[in-house]
C-alpha positions as CSV (number, residue, x, y, z in Angstrom):
1,D,34.6,-7.1,3.1
2,L,36.7,-9.7,3.6
3,S,35.7,-10.1,7.5
4,N,32.1,-11.6,6.1
5,K,33.3,-12.6,2.4
6,T,30.5,-10.2,0.9
7,I,30.8,-7.9,-2.1
8,S,28.3,-5.3,-2.6
9,G,27.9,-2.9,-5.3
10,V,25.2,-1.4,-7.1
11,L,23.1,-3.5,-8.7
12,A,20.7,-1.0,-10.2
13,K,20.8,2.6,-11.6
14,D,18.5,5.4,-12.0
15,V,15.6,3.3,-9.8
16,V,12.4,5.5,-8.7
17,M,10.6,2.7,-7.2
18,A,11.1,-0.5,-5.4
19,T,9.2,-3.4,-4.2
20,Q,9.6,-6.4,-3.1
21,Y,7.7,-9.5,-1.7
22,N,9.6,-13.1,-0.9
23,D,12.7,-13.3,-3.4
24,K,11.6,-11.0,-5.8
25,V,12.5,-6.9,-5.8
26,L,10.6,-5.2,-8.4
27,Y,11.7,-1.7,-9.8
28,L,10.2,1.1,-12.0
29,N,13.2,3.5,-13.6
30,N,13.3,6.6,-15.4
31,K,12.4,5.7,-18.7
32,N,9.3,4.2,-16.7
33,E,10.8,0.5,-17.6
34,V,9.1,-2.0,-14.5
35,K,11.9,-4.3,-13.9
36,I,12.7,-7.4,-12.1
37,L,16.5,-7.7,-10.4
38,Q,18.2,-10.2,-11.4
39,E,22.1,-10.5,-9.7
40,N,23.5,-13.1,-12.5
41,S,21.5,-11.5,-15.6
42,D,20.2,-9.1,-17.2
43,D,16.9,-7.8,-15.5
44,I,13.9,-8.8,-16.6
45,I,11.8,-6.0,-18.5
46,V,8.5,-6.9,-16.9
47,S,6.5,-3.5,-19.0
48,T,6.8,-0.4,-19.9
49,F,5.2,2.6,-20.3
50,D,5.0,5.9,-22.1
51,E,6.8,9.4,-20.8
52,G,4.7,10.9,-18.6
53,Q,2.8,8.4,-17.7
54,K,2.6,8.4,-13.4
55,I,3.3,4.5,-12.4
56,N,3.5,3.2,-9.3
57,I,4.1,-0.8,-8.4
58,L,3.5,-2.9,-5.2
59,A,4.3,-6.3,-4.8
60,S,2.5,-8.7,-2.6
61,G,1.2,-11.3,-1.3
62,Y,-2.0,-13.3,0.2
63,V,-2.7,-16.5,1.0
64,D,0.3,-18.7,-0.8
65,S,-0.4,-16.3,-4.0
66,N,2.1,-13.7,-5.7
67,Y,0.3,-10.5,-6.5
68,L,1.2,-7.4,-8.5
69,T,0.1,-4.2,-8.8
70,I,0.2,-1.6,-11.6
71,T,-1.2,1.8,-11.6
72,V,-0.6,3.8,-14.8
73,D,-1.9,7.4,-14.2
74,D,-5.8,6.7,-12.7
75,K,-5.9,3.3,-13.9
76,M,-5.5,0.0,-11.7
77,Y,-3.8,-2.9,-12.7
78,I,-3.8,-5.9,-10.5
79,Y,-2.1,-9.5,-11.5
80,L,-2.2,-13.1,-9.8
81,G,0.5,-15.6,-10.2
82,D,3.8,-16.6,-10.8
83,Y,6.0,-13.2,-11.3
84,P,7.5,-13.2,-14.5
85,D,10.8,-14.6,-15.4
86,S,13.1,-15.9,-17.9
87,N,10.3,-18.0,-19.7
88,H,6.9,-16.4,-18.7
89,E,6.0,-12.6,-18.9
90,L,3.5,-10.1,-17.0
91,D,0.7,-12.0,-19.7
92,D,1.0,-15.1,-18.0
93,M,0.3,-13.7,-15.1
94,K,-3.9,-13.4,-14.5
95,L,-5.2,-9.7,-14.9
96,I,-7.9,-10.2,-11.8
97,L,-8.8,-6.1,-11.9
98,E,-8.6,-3.3,-14.1
99,K,-10.3,-0.2,-12.9
100,S,-9.9,3.4,-13.2
101,I,-10.2,4.5,-9.6
102,G,-11.3,8.5,-10.6
103,F,-7.4,9.7,-9.2
104,V,-4.1,9.5,-10.2
105,P,-2.6,7.8,-7.0
106,D,0.8,9.0,-4.9
107,T,1.3,5.7,-2.7
108,L,0.1,2.1,-3.0
109,S,0.3,-0.6,0.4
110,V,-0.5,-3.6,1.2
111,E,-2.8,-3.8,4.6
112,G,-4.7,-5.8,6.6
113,F,-2.8,-9.1,7.4
114,D,-1.6,-8.4,3.5
115,E,-5.2,-9.0,2.0
116,L,-5.9,-4.9,1.5
117,I,-4.2,-3.2,-1.1
118,M,-4.6,0.2,-0.9
119,A,-4.4,3.2,-3.3
120,R,-3.8,6.9,-2.2
121,A,-4.1,10.3,-3.1
122,G,-4.9,12.7,-0.7
123,R,-8.2,11.9,0.7
124,K,-9.2,9.5,-1.9
125,I,-8.6,5.8,-1.7
126,A,-9.0,2.9,-3.5
127,V,-8.9,-0.7,-1.6
128,F,-9.0,-4.6,-3.1
129,D,-9.8,-6.8,-0.6
130,A,-8.5,-10.2,-1.9
131,E,-10.8,-12.4,0.2
132,P,-13.8,-11.9,-1.6
133,D,-12.2,-10.0,-4.6
134,K,-14.0,-6.5,-3.6
135,F,-13.1,-3.2,-4.8
136,S,-14.2,0.0,-3.1
137,T,-13.6,3.7,-3.7
138,F,-14.5,6.4,-1.3
139,E,-12.9,9.4,0.3
140,V,-12.1,10.3,4.2
141,A,-12.1,12.8,6.6
142,S,-8.9,14.4,6.0
143,N,-5.1,13.7,4.6
144,Q,-4.2,12.9,8.0
145,I,-5.2,9.2,7.7
146,F,-3.8,6.2,9.4
147,F,-5.5,2.4,9.9
148,V,-6.1,1.9,13.8
149,D,-5.7,-1.7,13.3
150,N,-5.6,-3.8,10.5
151,Y,-9.1,-3.5,9.1
152,M,-10.4,0.5,10.8
153,I,-9.0,3.6,8.9
154,G,-8.9,6.5,11.3
155,A,-8.6,10.3,9.9
156,I,-8.5,13.3,12.1
157,A,-10.9,16.0,10.8
158,D,-11.5,19.5,13.0
159,G,-9.8,17.8,16.0
160,K,-12.2,15.1,16.1
161,L,-11.0,11.3,15.1
162,I,-13.3,9.6,12.3
163,V,-13.3,5.8,11.7
164,S,-14.6,3.7,9.3
165,D,-14.5,0.2,7.8
166,F,-11.5,-0.3,5.3
167,D,-13.8,0.2,2.2
168,G,-15.2,3.4,3.6
169,T,-18.4,2.1,5.4
170,N,-19.4,2.4,9.1
171,A,-17.8,6.1,9.7
172,R,-18.7,7.7,13.3
173,T,-16.7,10.1,15.4
174,L,-15.3,8.3,18.2
175,T,-13.4,11.1,20.4
176,S,-11.4,14.3,20.1
177,A,-8.4,13.7,19.4
178,T,-5.3,16.0,17.2
179,G,-3.0,12.7,16.2
180,T,-2.6,9.3,15.5
181,A,-5.0,6.8,17.3
182,F,-4.2,2.3,17.6
183,I,-6.1,-0.5,18.9
184,T,-3.8,-3.0,21.0
185,K,-3.8,-6.3,19.8
186,N,-5.7,-7.4,22.2
187,N,-8.5,-5.3,21.7
188,K,-8.6,-3.4,24.9
189,W,-7.4,-0.4,24.5
190,M,-7.0,2.5,22.4
191,Y,-4.2,4.8,22.6
192,Y,-4.5,8.2,20.6
193,L,-2.5,11.9,20.5
194,F,-4.0,15.0,21.7
195,S,-2.9,18.6,21.9
196,D,-3.1,20.0,25.7
197,N,-2.6,23.6,26.1
198,G,-0.1,23.5,23.2
199,K,1.5,20.3,24.5
200,T,1.1,16.7,22.5
201,I,-0.2,13.9,25.1
202,I,-1.3,10.6,24.7
203,N,-4.6,9.4,25.9
204,R,-6.3,6.0,26.5
205,E,-9.5,4.3,26.6
206,Q,-10.4,1.1,27.5
207,I,-12.5,-0.4,24.7
208,I,-16.1,-2.2,26.3
209,D,-18.0,-4.5,24.2
C-alpha cells in the first residue's frame, strides 16, 4: 500500500481457529499444533496434539495476569503466567486448572469483565471464575442462551426467560419471552424479544430493587 507505506501478506496458513490477548496472537492449525504468531521469525509451537483430538484455545487476561485455556476433548486446562516465547515454554506457565468437564466443548469464551472463562456445548456449560478460583459445571434450560448482564445467564425455554447466576445457581423464571434479553448498565431496565402474532417486538420492563 503505497499511500500508507504498509505491507500485507499471509502470516499463517491452514488455521482452524485463532485467539488474541494484548499483543499475542495464538492459533490452532490443521495439524493440531497450537502456535504463537511471530512476524520476524518462526512461529512458536506452544503444544502439539494427536490427530483427531478436539482442541479449543482461548487467550485472555484478568487483573494484569495472562491466562491460556486449552480444551482437549473433554478435558480443560487453564494456565497462568507469561505466554511462551523463544526462552519460555508452556510448562513454565502455572497450571491452575486441570479438569474433566464431562463434555467436549464447541466454544470457549471470556465473560464477566474478563473474570469468567466459559466452555460450552449446547446446554452444557463449564465455567472458571478467576476471582475465587472457582470451577462449576451445569446445564441451562435450552440451547438458546446469552448473558443478560455481565454475570447472569439467560435461556429461552418454552417461551419463558429463565435466568441464573453464571455458575448455574439461583435459576428462576422472569417473564414470557422468545429471544435475547439484556439489562442496561444502570440496572434500571430489562429489554427482551417477544413474538406477537408472528411479529417480533422488543419489550421493556423496569427493574425495581
